[in-house]
C-alpha positions in Angstrom: 30.1 61.8 24.1 33.6 61.3 22.9 35.9 59.6 25.8 39.4 61.1 25.3 40.5 60.2 29.1 38.9 57.8 31.8 40.7 57.2 35.1 40.6 55.9 38.5 41.2 58.8 41.0 40.2 57.0 44.3 38.4 55.3 46.9 36.8 56.2 49.7 34.8 55.8 52.6 34.1 59.4 54.2 32.9 62.7 52.9 36.5 64.4 53.8 38.1 61.9 51.6 36.1 62.8 48.2 37.7 64.3 45.6 36.9 68.1 45.4 33.0 68.6 43.9 34.3 70.6 41.3 32.9 68.9 38.1 29.5 67.5 37.7 29.1 64.1 38.9 27.1 60.7 38.2 26.7 58.3 40.3 26.0 54.4 39.8 24.2 52.1 41.8 22.4 48.7 41.8 22.1 45.4 43.5 25.6 43.3 43.7 26.2 41.5 40.6 23.6 43.6 38.3 26.1 44.4 35.9 27.2 47.7 37.0 31.0 47.7 36.3 30.4 46.1 32.8 27.9 49.0 32.1 30.6 51.6 33.3 33.2 50.2 31.1 31.1 49.5 28.0 29.8 53.5 28.5 33.8 54.6 28.4 34.7 52.2 25.7 37.2 50.9 28.3 37.4 46.8 29.1 39.3 47.0 32.4 38.9 50.6 33.9 36.2 49.1 36.5 37.3 45.7 37.9 34.5 43.1 36.7 33.8 40.4 39.2 31.7 37.4 39.3 31.7 37.7 43.1 28.7 39.5 44.5 30.1 42.7 46.6 33.3 43.1 45.0 32.9 46.9 45.2 33.2 48.0 49.1 34.3 51.6 48.7 32.9 54.8 46.8 35.3 54.8 43.6 35.7 58.2 41.9 36.9 58.4 38.3 37.6 61.4 36.2 36.0 61.7 32.6 37.5 64.0 30.0 38.6 66.3 32.7 34.6 67.2 32.5 32.6 65.0 34.8 33.2 62.2 37.6 31.6 58.8 37.6 31.1 57.2 40.8 31.0 53.3 41.3 29.2 52.8 44.6 29.1 49.5 46.6 26.3 47.0 45.3 23.6 46.4 47.8 21.3 43.4 48.2 22.9 39.7 48.1 26.6 39.8 48.7 29.2 37.7 49.8 30.6 39.8 52.5 30.7 39.8 56.2 27.7 41.2 57.8 29.6 44.4 59.5 30.7 45.2 56.2 27.3 45.3 54.6 26.0 47.1 57.3 28.5 49.8 56.8 27.2 50.3 53.1 24.2 51.8 53.8 25.4 54.8 56.1 28.6 55.1 53.6 26.1 55.7 50.4 23.6 57.9 52.3 26.9 60.1 53.3 28.1 60.1 50.0 24.7 61.2 48.7 24.1 63.7 51.5 27.7 65.2 50.9 28.0 65.8 47.4 26.6 69.0 46.0 27.7 68.6 42.4 26.0 65.3 42.3 23.4 65.8 39.7 22.5 62.4 38.5 22.4 58.7 39.7 22.4 55.3 37.1 20.0 53.1 38.8 20.7 49.7 37.5 18.6 46.8 37.7 18.6 43.3 35.7 15.6 43.5 33.2 14.9 39.6 34.0 14.7 40.0 37.8 12.7 43.5 37.7 12.6 46.3 40.4 13.3 44.6 44.0 12.3 46.4 47.4 16.0 47.9 47.7 16.1 49.4 44.1 12.9 51.1 44.9 14.1 52.4 48.0 17.2 53.9 46.5 15.3 55.4 43.6 12.5 57.0 45.8 15.5 58.6 47.9 17.4 59.7 44.9 15.1 63.3 44.6 15.4 64.1 48.4 19.2 64.5 47.7 18.7 66.7 45.2 19.8 63.7 42.4 17.9 62.7 39.3 17.4 59.0 38.9 18.3 57.5 35.7 16.4 53.9 35.2 18.7 51.6 33.3 18.0 47.5 33.1 21.1 45.6 32.0 21.0 42.0 30.4 18.7 43.0 27.5 20.6 40.9 25.3 19.0 37.9 27.2 15.6 38.6 26.3 13.9 38.3 22.5 12.4 41.6 20.8 8.7 40.9 22.1 9.6 40.0 25.7 12.0 43.6 25.6 9.0 45.3 24.7 6.9 44.0 27.2 9.1 44.2 30.2 9.5 47.7 29.1 5.8 48.5 29.2 5.6 46.5 32.6 8.6 48.3 34.5 7.5 51.9 33.3 3.9 50.8 34.9 5.4 50.0 37.9 7.0 53.0 38.2 4.5 55.1 37.0 6.8 56.7 34.4 6.6 56.7 30.3 8.2 53.4 29.0 10.5 56.0 27.0 12.2 56.7 30.7 13.2 53.1 30.8 16.3 52.2 29.3 17.3 48.4 28.2 21.2 48.1 28.0 23.7 45.4 27.1 27.0 45.5 27.7 27.3 42.5 24.8 25.7 44.6 21.9 26.1 48.0 23.2 22.3 48.3 23.2 21.1 51.7 25.3 24.7 53.2 25.2 23.7 56.2 23.5 20.5 57.0 25.3 22.4 56.7 28.5 25.0 59.2 27.7 22.0 61.3 26.3 20.7 61.4 29.7 23.6 61.9 31.5 24.5 65.1 29.2 21.2 66.6 29.4 21.4 66.1 33.5 25.0 67.7 33.8 24.4 70.2 31.2 27.6 68.5 29.3 25.6 68.8 26.0 27.2 66.9 23.1 30.8 67.9 24.1 
């Protein structure tokens, strides 16, 4: 997809504050510090649209972005290890669940994991919960540039076996050399019905 417009709309915690559900929507979810912000920025050819932080737990709200006036991208708070107060962390679960349960236009969720660390228990929980909300997960593994060609090939096979899916369903991604950008966009376009526009 050619990006002509990518703008931040708003942050919210409650469904009543979300933007109107008038465009297809894709959510981005993953553990803290997995490279979620870098992935979104890379997909949109923007350097600083989504703030990249070295500090886990930087995203603490549900953040909405308007893409080409055709699509919403939604940056969800990272889960797992995060340097935030416990009460903030405890609020994330209900906030994410509230979001997933209240967005009829949400068609896909990019589930982001670090290829070197593989799939953690909370990743599995999120991925298996997605279909209950009518959402199709897109499995993306970041930091692919950290592995050599042989290791990448093997990791993809191992992860696919772990999930019980075809290895082609596993997308390896690197924001450094843009590996996987086209594949992620292809899946997003398929699932949102946007085609190649």
